[in-house]
PyMOL CGO cylinders between C-alpha atoms (Angstrom):
from pymol import cmd
from pymol.cgo import CYLINDER

trace = [
    CYLINDER, -2.32, 18.79, 28.46, -3.56, 20.26, 25.23, 0.3, 1, 1, 1, 1, 1, 1,
    CYLINDER, -3.56, 20.26, 25.23, -1.98, 17.26, 23.30, 0.3, 1, 1, 1, 1, 1, 1,
    CYLINDER, -1.98, 17.26, 23.30, -3.52, 14.83, 25.57, 0.3, 1, 1, 1, 1, 1, 1,
    CYLINDER, -3.52, 14.83, 25.57, -7.16, 16.34, 25.06, 0.3, 1, 1, 1, 1, 1, 1,
    CYLINDER, -7.16, 16.34, 25.06, -6.50, 16.39, 21.30, 0.3, 1, 1, 1, 1, 1, 1,
    CYLINDER, -6.50, 16.39, 21.30, -5.41, 12.82, 21.29, 0.3, 1, 1, 1, 1, 1, 1,
    CYLINDER, -5.41, 12.82, 21.29, -8.37, 11.77, 23.49, 0.3, 1, 1, 1, 1, 1, 1,
    CYLINDER, -8.37, 11.77, 23.49, -10.92, 13.50, 21.31, 0.3, 1, 1, 1, 1, 1, 1,
    CYLINDER, -10.92, 13.50, 21.31, -9.40, 12.00, 18.14, 0.3, 1, 1, 1, 1, 1, 1,
    CYLINDER, -9.40, 12.00, 18.14, -9.48, 8.53, 19.81, 0.3, 1, 1, 1, 1, 1, 1,
    CYLINDER, -9.48, 8.53, 19.81, -13.15, 9.00, 20.65, 0.3, 1, 1, 1, 1, 1, 1,
    CYLINDER, -13.15, 9.00, 20.65, -14.01, 10.17, 17.15, 0.3, 1, 1, 1, 1, 1, 1,
    CYLINDER, -14.01, 10.17, 17.15, -12.12, 7.29, 15.58, 0.3, 1, 1, 1, 1, 1, 1,
    CYLINDER, -12.12, 7.29, 15.58, -13.96, 4.73, 17.75, 0.3, 1, 1, 1, 1, 1, 1,
    CYLINDER, -13.96, 4.73, 17.75, -17.32, 6.47, 17.06, 0.3, 1, 1, 1, 1, 1, 1,
    CYLINDER, -17.32, 6.47, 17.06, -16.75, 6.27, 13.33, 0.3, 1, 1, 1, 1, 1, 1,
    CYLINDER, -16.75, 6.27, 13.33, -15.45, 2.69, 13.36, 0.3, 1, 1, 1, 1, 1, 1,
    CYLINDER, -15.45, 2.69, 13.36, -18.52, 1.41, 15.25, 0.3, 1, 1, 1, 1, 1, 1,
    CYLINDER, -18.52, 1.41, 15.25, -21.14, 3.30, 13.23, 0.3, 1, 1, 1, 1, 1, 1,
    CYLINDER, -21.14, 3.30, 13.23, -20.99, 1.29, 10.11, 0.3, 1, 1, 1, 1, 1, 1,
    CYLINDER, -20.99, 1.29, 10.11, -21.20, -1.98, 12.00, 0.3, 1, 1, 1, 1, 1, 1,
    CYLINDER, -21.20, -1.98, 12.00, -24.31, -0.67, 13.81, 0.3, 1, 1, 1, 1, 1, 1,
    CYLINDER, -24.31, -0.67, 13.81, -26.01, 0.48, 10.56, 0.3, 1, 1, 1, 1, 1, 1,
    CYLINDER, -26.01, 0.48, 10.56, -25.34, -2.73, 8.77, 0.3, 1, 1, 1, 1, 1, 1,
    CYLINDER, -25.34, -2.73, 8.77, -26.70, -4.88, 11.63, 0.3, 1, 1, 1, 1, 1, 1,
    CYLINDER, -26.70, -4.88, 11.63, -30.23, -3.61, 10.90, 0.3, 1, 1, 1, 1, 1, 1,
    CYLINDER, -30.23, -3.61, 10.90, -30.12, -4.23, 7.08, 0.3, 1, 1, 1, 1, 1, 1,
    CYLINDER, -30.12, -4.23, 7.08, -28.76, -7.73, 6.88, 0.3, 1, 1, 1, 1, 1, 1,
    CYLINDER, -28.76, -7.73, 6.88, -31.12, -10.64, 6.31, 0.3, 1, 1, 1, 1, 1, 1,
    CYLINDER, -31.12, -10.64, 6.31, -29.34, -13.24, 8.49, 0.3, 1, 1, 1, 1, 1, 1,
    CYLINDER, -29.34, -13.24, 8.49, -31.78, -15.76, 9.84, 0.3, 1, 1, 1, 1, 1, 1,
    CYLINDER, -31.78, -15.76, 9.84, -31.99, -16.03, 13.62, 0.3, 1, 1, 1, 1, 1, 1,
    CYLINDER, -31.99, -16.03, 13.62, -30.99, -19.30, 15.22, 0.3, 1, 1, 1, 1, 1, 1,
    CYLINDER, -30.99, -19.30, 15.22, -34.62, -19.92, 16.40, 0.3, 1, 1, 1, 1, 1, 1,
    CYLINDER, -34.62, -19.92, 16.40, -35.91, -19.70, 12.84, 0.3, 1, 1, 1, 1, 1, 1,
    CYLINDER, -35.91, -19.70, 12.84, -33.21, -22.11, 11.62, 0.3, 1, 1, 1, 1, 1, 1,
    CYLINDER, -33.21, -22.11, 11.62, -34.32, -24.67, 14.36, 0.3, 1, 1, 1, 1, 1, 1,
    CYLINDER, -34.32, -24.67, 14.36, -37.89, -24.36, 13.23, 0.3, 1, 1, 1, 1, 1, 1,
    CYLINDER, -37.89, -24.36, 13.23, -37.16, -25.24, 9.58, 0.3, 1, 1, 1, 1, 1, 1,
    CYLINDER, -37.16, -25.24, 9.58, -34.98, -28.20, 10.37, 0.3, 1, 1, 1, 1, 1, 1,
    CYLINDER, -34.98, -28.20, 10.37, -36.63, -31.64, 10.50, 0.3, 1, 1, 1, 1, 1, 1,
    CYLINDER, -36.63, -31.64, 10.50, -37.38, -32.73, 13.98, 0.3, 1, 1, 1, 1, 1, 1,
    CYLINDER, -37.38, -32.73, 13.98, -36.71, -36.44, 13.28, 0.3, 1, 1, 1, 1, 1, 1,
    CYLINDER, -36.71, -36.44, 13.28, -35.07, -38.84, 11.05, 0.3, 1, 1, 1, 1, 1, 1,
    CYLINDER, -35.07, -38.84, 11.05, -36.30, -42.42, 10.65, 0.3, 1, 1, 1, 1, 1, 1,
    CYLINDER, -36.30, -42.42, 10.65, -34.35, -45.41, 9.68, 0.3, 1, 1, 1, 1, 1, 1,
    CYLINDER, -34.35, -45.41, 9.68, -36.46, -47.95, 7.69, 0.3, 1, 1, 1, 1, 1, 1,
    CYLINDER, -36.46, -47.95, 7.69, -34.99, -51.45, 7.90, 0.3, 1, 1, 1, 1, 1, 1,
    CYLINDER, -34.99, -51.45, 7.90, -36.51, -53.46, 5.04, 0.3, 1, 1, 1, 1, 1, 1,
    CYLINDER, -36.51, -53.46, 5.04, -36.21, -57.27, 4.94, 0.3, 1, 1, 1, 1, 1, 1,
    CYLINDER, -36.21, -57.27, 4.94, -37.13, -58.96, 1.60, 0.3, 1, 1, 1, 1, 1, 1,
    CYLINDER, -37.13, -58.96, 1.60, -37.71, -62.64, 1.77, 0.3, 1, 1, 1, 1, 1, 1,
    CYLINDER, -37.71, -62.64, 1.77, -38.17, -65.04, -1.25, 0.3, 1, 1, 1, 1, 1, 1,
    CYLINDER, -38.17, -65.04, -1.25, -39.46, -68.56, -0.62, 0.3, 1, 1, 1, 1, 1, 1,
    CYLINDER, -39.46, -68.56, -0.62, -40.44, -71.49, -2.76, 0.3, 1, 1, 1, 1, 1, 1,
    CYLINDER, -40.44, -71.49, -2.76, -42.70, -74.13, -1.38, 0.3, 1, 1, 1, 1, 1, 1,
    CYLINDER, -42.70, -74.13, -1.38, -42.17, -72.60, 2.05, 0.3, 1, 1, 1, 1, 1, 1,
    CYLINDER, -42.17, -72.60, 2.05, -38.50, -72.97, 1.92, 0.3, 1, 1, 1, 1, 1, 1,
    CYLINDER, -38.50, -72.97, 1.92, -36.38, -69.72, 2.22, 0.3, 1, 1, 1, 1, 1, 1,
    CYLINDER, -36.38, -69.72, 2.22, -34.40, -69.29, -0.99, 0.3, 1, 1, 1, 1, 1, 1,
    CYLINDER, -34.40, -69.29, -0.99, -33.21, -65.71, -0.48, 0.3, 1, 1, 1, 1, 1, 1,
    CYLINDER, -33.21, -65.71, -0.48, -33.21, -62.89, 2.06, 0.3, 1, 1, 1, 1, 1, 1,
    CYLINDER, -33.21, -62.89, 2.06, -31.92, -59.36, 1.61, 0.3, 1, 1, 1, 1, 1, 1,
    CYLINDER, -31.92, -59.36, 1.61, -31.92, -56.36, 3.75, 0.3, 1, 1, 1, 1, 1, 1,
    CYLINDER, -31.92, -56.36, 3.75, -32.11, -52.69, 2.81, 0.3, 1, 1, 1, 1, 1, 1,
    CYLINDER, -32.11, -52.69, 2.81, -31.83, -49.64, 4.97, 0.3, 1, 1, 1, 1, 1, 1,
    CYLINDER, -31.83, -49.64, 4.97, -33.22, -46.20, 3.99, 0.3, 1, 1, 1, 1, 1, 1,
    CYLINDER, -33.22, -46.20, 3.99, -33.09, -43.08, 6.16, 0.3, 1, 1, 1, 1, 1, 1,
    CYLINDER, -33.09, -43.08, 6.16, -35.98, -40.67, 5.69, 0.3, 1, 1, 1, 1, 1, 1,
    CYLINDER, -35.98, -40.67, 5.69, -37.29, -37.50, 7.22, 0.3, 1, 1, 1, 1, 1, 1,
    CYLINDER, -37.29, -37.50, 7.22, -40.77, -36.17, 6.69, 0.3, 1, 1, 1, 1, 1, 1,
    CYLINDER, -40.77, -36.17, 6.69, -40.91, -32.57, 5.59, 0.3, 1, 1, 1, 1, 1, 1,
    CYLINDER, -40.91, -32.57, 5.59, -42.44, -30.53, 8.42, 0.3, 1, 1, 1, 1, 1, 1,
    CYLINDER, -42.44, -30.53, 8.42, -43.44, -27.55, 6.28, 0.3, 1, 1, 1, 1, 1, 1,
    CYLINDER, -43.44, -27.55, 6.28, -45.69, -29.24, 3.64, 0.3, 1, 1, 1, 1, 1, 1,
    CYLINDER, -45.69, -29.24, 3.64, -48.81, -31.33, 3.82, 0.3, 1, 1, 1, 1, 1, 1,
    CYLINDER, -48.81, -31.33, 3.82, -47.12, -34.16, 1.76, 0.3, 1, 1, 1, 1, 1, 1,
    CYLINDER, -47.12, -34.16, 1.76, -43.83, -35.54, 2.74, 0.3, 1, 1, 1, 1, 1, 1,
    CYLINDER, -43.83, -35.54, 2.74, -41.24, -36.18, 0.07, 0.3, 1, 1, 1, 1, 1, 1,
    CYLINDER, -41.24, -36.18, 0.07, -40.50, -39.65, -1.42, 0.3, 1, 1, 1, 1, 1, 1,
    CYLINDER, -40.50, -39.65, -1.42, -37.22, -41.29, -0.59, 0.3, 1, 1, 1, 1, 1, 1,
    CYLINDER, -37.22, -41.29, -0.59, -35.74, -43.91, -3.05, 0.3, 1, 1, 1, 1, 1, 1,
    CYLINDER, -35.74, -43.91, -3.05, -33.40, -46.90, -3.13, 0.3, 1, 1, 1, 1, 1, 1,
    CYLINDER, -33.40, -46.90, -3.13, -32.27, -48.81, -6.21, 0.3, 1, 1, 1, 1, 1, 1,
    CYLINDER, -32.27, -48.81, -6.21, -30.28, -52.10, -6.08, 0.3, 1, 1, 1, 1, 1, 1,
    CYLINDER, -30.28, -52.10, -6.08, -30.01, -54.52, -9.01, 0.3, 1, 1, 1, 1, 1, 1,
    CYLINDER, -30.01, -54.52, -9.01, -28.45, -55.84, -12.17, 0.3, 1, 1, 1, 1, 1, 1,
    CYLINDER, -28.45, -55.84, -12.17, -29.05, -55.03, -15.92, 0.3, 1, 1, 1, 1, 1, 1,
    CYLINDER, -29.05, -55.03, -15.92, -29.59, -58.27, -17.74, 0.3, 1, 1, 1, 1, 1, 1,
    CYLINDER, -29.59, -58.27, -17.74, -28.54, -58.19, -21.49, 0.3, 1, 1, 1, 1, 1, 1,
    CYLINDER, -28.54, -58.19, -21.49, -31.22, -59.53, -23.97, 0.3, 1, 1, 1, 1, 1, 1,
    CYLINDER, -31.22, -59.53, -23.97, -30.39, -60.25, -27.46, 0.3, 1, 1, 1, 1, 1, 1,
    CYLINDER, -30.39, -60.25, -27.46, -32.39, -58.43, -30.14, 0.3, 1, 1, 1, 1, 1, 1,
    CYLINDER, -32.39, -58.43, -30.14, -33.53, -59.71, -33.44, 0.3, 1, 1, 1, 1, 1, 1,
    CYLINDER, -33.53, -59.71, -33.44, -30.80, -57.90, -35.43, 0.3, 1, 1, 1, 1, 1, 1,
    CYLINDER, -30.80, -57.90, -35.43, -28.08, -59.90, -33.88, 0.3, 1, 1, 1, 1, 1, 1,
    CYLINDER, -28.08, -59.90, -33.88, -25.06, -58.43, -32.22, 0.3, 1, 1, 1, 1, 1, 1,
    CYLINDER, -25.06, -58.43, -32.22, -27.19, -55.72, -30.55, 0.3, 1, 1, 1, 1, 1, 1,
    CYLINDER, -27.19, -55.72, -30.55, -28.53, -55.89, -27.00, 0.3, 1, 1, 1, 1, 1, 1,
    CYLINDER, -28.53, -55.89, -27.00, -31.25, -54.41, -25.09, 0.3, 1, 1, 1, 1, 1, 1,
    CYLINDER, -31.25, -54.41, -25.09, -31.31, -54.59, -21.29, 0.3, 1, 1, 1, 1, 1, 1,
    CYLINDER, -31.31, -54.59, -21.29, -33.83, -55.48, -18.59, 0.3, 1, 1, 1, 1, 1, 1,
    CYLINDER, -33.83, -55.48, -18.59, -33.48, -54.40, -14.95, 0.3, 1, 1, 1, 1, 1, 1,
    CYLINDER, -33.48, -54.40, -14.95, -33.69, -57.08, -12.29, 0.3, 1, 1, 1, 1, 1, 1,
    CYLINDER, -33.69, -57.08, -12.29, -33.40, -56.09, -8.67, 0.3, 1, 1, 1, 1, 1, 1,
    CYLINDER, -33.40, -56.09, -8.67, -35.24, -54.12, -6.08, 0.3, 1, 1, 1, 1, 1, 1,
    CYLINDER, -35.24, -54.12, -6.08, -36.61, -50.59, -6.39, 0.3, 1, 1, 1, 1, 1, 1,
    CYLINDER, -36.61, -50.59, -6.39, -38.12, -49.09, -3.11, 0.3, 1, 1, 1, 1, 1, 1,
    CYLINDER, -38.12, -49.09, -3.11, -39.76, -45.65, -2.75, 0.3, 1, 1, 1, 1, 1, 1,
    CYLINDER, -39.76, -45.65, -2.75, -40.85, -44.72, 0.78, 0.3, 1, 1, 1, 1, 1, 1,
    CYLINDER, -40.85, -44.72, 0.78, -42.46, -41.77, 2.51, 0.3, 1, 1, 1, 1, 1, 1,
    CYLINDER, -42.46, -41.77, 2.51, -44.02, -41.50, 6.00, 0.3, 1, 1, 1, 1, 1, 1,
    CYLINDER, -44.02, -41.50, 6.00, -45.82, -39.63, 8.69, 0.3, 1, 1, 1, 1, 1, 1,
    CYLINDER, -45.82, -39.63, 8.69, -45.23, -39.87, 12.41, 0.3, 1, 1, 1, 1, 1, 1,
    CYLINDER, -45.23, -39.87, 12.41, -48.48, -41.02, 14.16, 0.3, 1, 1, 1, 1, 1, 1,
    CYLINDER, -48.48, -41.02, 14.16, -48.02, -41.48, 17.89, 0.3, 1, 1, 1, 1, 1, 1,
    CYLINDER, -48.02, -41.48, 17.89, -45.64, -44.37, 18.51, 0.3, 1, 1, 1, 1, 1, 1,
    CYLINDER, -45.64, -44.37, 18.51, -45.69, -45.51, 14.88, 0.3, 1, 1, 1, 1, 1, 1,
    CYLINDER, -45.69, -45.51, 14.88, -44.75, -44.50, 11.29, 0.3, 1, 1, 1, 1, 1, 1,
    CYLINDER, -44.75, -44.50, 11.29, -47.53, -44.38, 8.78, 0.3, 1, 1, 1, 1, 1, 1,
    CYLINDER, -47.53, -44.38, 8.78, -45.77, -45.40, 5.61, 0.3, 1, 1, 1, 1, 1, 1,
    CYLINDER, -45.77, -45.40, 5.61, -46.46, -45.45, 1.90, 0.3, 1, 1, 1, 1, 1, 1,
    CYLINDER, -46.46, -45.45, 1.90, -44.21, -47.84, 0.08, 0.3, 1, 1, 1, 1, 1, 1,
    CYLINDER, -44.21, -47.84, 0.08, -43.89, -48.43, -3.68, 0.3, 1, 1, 1, 1, 1, 1,
    CYLINDER, -43.89, -48.43, -3.68, -41.98, -51.61, -4.43, 0.3, 1, 1, 1, 1, 1, 1,
    CYLINDER, -41.98, -51.61, -4.43, -40.69, -53.19, -7.64, 0.3, 1, 1, 1, 1, 1, 1,
    CYLINDER, -40.69, -53.19, -7.64, -38.97, -56.45, -7.05, 0.3, 1, 1, 1, 1, 1, 1,
    CYLINDER, -38.97, -56.45, -7.05, -37.72, -58.58, -10.09, 0.3, 1, 1, 1, 1, 1, 1,
    CYLINDER, -37.72, -58.58, -10.09, -35.48, -61.40, -10.43, 0.3, 1, 1, 1, 1, 1, 1,
    CYLINDER, -35.48, -61.40, -10.43, -34.31, -64.05, -12.92, 0.3, 1, 1, 1, 1, 1, 1,
    CYLINDER, -34.31, -64.05, -12.92, -36.46, -67.15, -12.76, 0.3, 1, 1, 1, 1, 1, 1,
    CYLINDER, -36.46, -67.15, -12.76, -34.76, -70.40, -12.30, 0.3, 1, 1, 1, 1, 1, 1,
    CYLINDER, -34.76, -70.40, -12.30, -37.38, -72.63, -13.90, 0.3, 1, 1, 1, 1, 1, 1,
    CYLINDER, -37.38, -72.63, -13.90, -37.19, -73.92, -17.36, 0.3, 1, 1, 1, 1, 1, 1,
    CYLINDER, -37.19, -73.92, -17.36, -37.14, -71.05, -19.86, 0.3, 1, 1, 1, 1, 1, 1,
    CYLINDER, -37.14, -71.05, -19.86, -39.77, -70.81, -22.67, 0.3, 1, 1, 1, 1, 1, 1,
    CYLINDER, -39.77, -70.81, -22.67, -37.34, -69.41, -25.18, 0.3, 1, 1, 1, 1, 1, 1,
    CYLINDER, -37.34, -69.41, -25.18, -33.71, -70.69, -25.26, 0.3, 1, 1, 1, 1, 1, 1,
    CYLINDER, -33.71, -70.69, -25.26, -31.22, -67.92, -24.47, 0.3, 1, 1, 1, 1, 1, 1,
    CYLINDER, -31.22, -67.92, -24.47, -33.78, -65.47, -23.16, 0.3, 1, 1, 1, 1, 1, 1,
    CYLINDER, -33.78, -65.47, -23.16, -34.18, -65.37, -19.34, 0.3, 1, 1, 1, 1, 1, 1,
    CYLINDER, -34.18, -65.37, -19.34, -37.52, -65.41, -17.72, 0.3, 1, 1, 1, 1, 1, 1,
    CYLINDER, -37.52, -65.41, -17.72, -37.91, -62.43, -15.29, 0.3, 1, 1, 1, 1, 1, 1,
    CYLINDER, -37.91, -62.43, -15.29, -40.16, -62.81, -12.23, 0.3, 1, 1, 1, 1, 1, 1,
    CYLINDER, -40.16, -62.81, -12.23, -41.61, -59.46, -11.13, 0.3, 1, 1, 1, 1, 1, 1,
    CYLINDER, -41.61, -59.46, -11.13, -43.88, -57.98, -8.30, 0.3, 1, 1, 1, 1, 1, 1,
    CYLINDER, -43.88, -57.98, -8.30, -45.01, -54.38, -8.26, 0.3, 1, 1, 1, 1, 1, 1,
    CYLINDER, -45.01, -54.38, -8.26, -46.77, -53.15, -5.17, 0.3, 1, 1, 1, 1, 1, 1,
    CYLINDER, -46.77, -53.15, -5.17, -47.84, -49.78, -3.82, 0.3, 1, 1, 1, 1, 1, 1,
    CYLINDER, -47.84, -49.78, -3.82, -49.01, -50.20, -0.19, 0.3, 1, 1, 1, 1, 1, 1,
    CYLINDER, -49.01, -50.20, -0.19, -49.69, -48.43, 2.94, 0.3, 1, 1, 1, 1, 1, 1,
    CYLINDER, -49.69, -48.43, 2.94, -48.65, -49.76, 6.39, 0.3, 1, 1, 1, 1, 1, 1,
    CYLINDER, -48.65, -49.76, 6.39, -48.80, -48.49, 10.10, 0.3, 1, 1, 1, 1, 1, 1,
    CYLINDER, -48.80, -48.49, 10.10, -45.43, -49.75, 11.41, 0.3, 1, 1, 1, 1, 1, 1,
    CYLINDER, -45.43, -49.75, 11.41, -44.72, -49.36, 15.23, 0.3, 1, 1, 1, 1, 1, 1,
    CYLINDER, -44.72, -49.36, 15.23, -41.33, -48.03, 16.07, 0.3, 1, 1, 1, 1, 1, 1,
    CYLINDER, -41.33, -48.03, 16.07, -38.91, -50.86, 16.75, 0.3, 1, 1, 1, 1, 1, 1,
    CYLINDER, -38.91, -50.86, 16.75, -41.33, -53.52, 15.68, 0.3, 1, 1, 1, 1, 1, 1,
    CYLINDER, -41.33, -53.52, 15.68, -41.53, -55.42, 12.29, 0.3, 1, 1, 1, 1, 1, 1,
    CYLINDER, -41.53, -55.42, 12.29, -44.64, -54.87, 10.11, 0.3, 1, 1, 1, 1, 1, 1,
    CYLINDER, -44.64, -54.87, 10.11, -45.43, -56.64, 6.75, 0.3, 1, 1, 1, 1, 1, 1,
    CYLINDER, -45.43, -56.64, 6.75, -45.63, -54.26, 3.82, 0.3, 1, 1, 1, 1, 1, 1,
    CYLINDER, -45.63, -54.26, 3.82, -46.88, -56.98, 1.38, 0.3, 1, 1, 1, 1, 1, 1,
    CYLINDER, -46.88, -56.98, 1.38, -46.81, -60.73, 0.66, 0.3, 1, 1, 1, 1, 1, 1,
    CYLINDER, -46.81, -60.73, 0.66, -47.20, -61.83, -3.00, 0.3, 1, 1, 1, 1, 1, 1,
    CYLINDER, -47.20, -61.83, -3.00, -47.56, -65.28, -4.46, 0.3, 1, 1, 1, 1, 1, 1,
    CYLINDER, -47.56, -65.28, -4.46, -46.29, -65.88, -8.14, 0.3, 1, 1, 1, 1, 1, 1,
    CYLINDER, -46.29, -65.88, -8.14, -49.25, -67.20, -10.07, 0.3, 1, 1, 1, 1, 1, 1,
    CYLINDER, -49.25, -67.20, -10.07, -47.00, -69.28, -12.30, 0.3, 1, 1, 1, 1, 1, 1,
    CYLINDER, -47.00, -69.28, -12.30, -45.06, -71.16, -9.61, 0.3, 1, 1, 1, 1, 1, 1,
    CYLINDER, -45.06, -71.16, -9.61, -44.87, -71.85, -5.80, 0.3, 1, 1, 1, 1, 1, 1,
    CYLINDER, -44.87, -71.85, -5.80, -42.53, -68.74, -5.44, 0.3, 1, 1, 1, 1, 1, 1,
    CYLINDER, -42.53, -68.74, -5.44, -43.61, -66.16, -2.82, 0.3, 1, 1, 1, 1, 1, 1,
    CYLINDER, -43.61, -66.16, -2.82, -42.13, -62.59, -1.97, 0.3, 1, 1, 1, 1, 1, 1,
    CYLINDER, -42.13, -62.59, -1.97, -42.63, -60.88, 1.32, 0.3, 1, 1, 1, 1, 1, 1,
    CYLINDER, -42.63, -60.88, 1.32, -41.37, -57.31, 2.42, 0.3, 1, 1, 1, 1, 1, 1,
    CYLINDER, -41.37, -57.31, 2.42, -41.30, -56.45, 5.95, 0.3, 1, 1, 1, 1, 1, 1,
    CYLINDER, -41.30, -56.45, 5.95, -40.15, -53.04, 7.53, 0.3, 1, 1, 1, 1, 1, 1,
    CYLINDER, -40.15, -53.04, 7.53, -39.01, -51.92, 10.92, 0.3, 1, 1, 1, 1, 1, 1,
    CYLINDER, -39.01, -51.92, 10.92, -38.91, -48.24, 11.50, 0.3, 1, 1, 1, 1, 1, 1,
    CYLINDER, -38.91, -48.24, 11.50, -36.48, -46.78, 13.98, 0.3, 1, 1, 1, 1, 1, 1,
    CYLINDER, -36.48, -46.78, 13.98, -36.63, -43.15, 15.16, 0.3, 1, 1, 1, 1, 1, 1,
    CYLINDER, -36.63, -43.15, 15.16, -33.30, -41.34, 15.13, 0.3, 1, 1, 1, 1, 1, 1,
    CYLINDER, -33.30, -41.34, 15.13, -32.24, -37.92, 16.14, 0.3, 1, 1, 1, 1, 1, 1,
]
cmd.load_cgo(trace, "trace")
């Protein structure tokens, strides 16, 4: 019987000492609670479906699509910019011969947005450049057509909205950028 009490007391002491460090560590750790993690995570993601159309004399000559997923930052007053770059580097001959410099031709889109009811208020910065197909002024050097726009648009979810339309002053070329925002989870 004495051995049994001794064994039982030692077992209780062993269990008590094993649990004590775990209890004391629990109060000192800085592990965020699940509720605070949910508050810091963005509530919504938005897919921005861009369509870039280029026309000449009203005829469609090129249409490209670009998709960017963004999420406005909930914690700050200003949401962050989201970027997309697509294009080609065009080599240009320099005066020294044998050396080249490069010009970028393509599409650069920077977007940020705020949710406003059933729409997304977007700020869009677009830089669209392409090689001109018209006669070139200097043999061997390409003409680069370029449109730079910084625009704001209120785009309803699931509906197409025009970000900008720009006519090239030197030709009958027109560039138009549309966006359709889609709310995702």
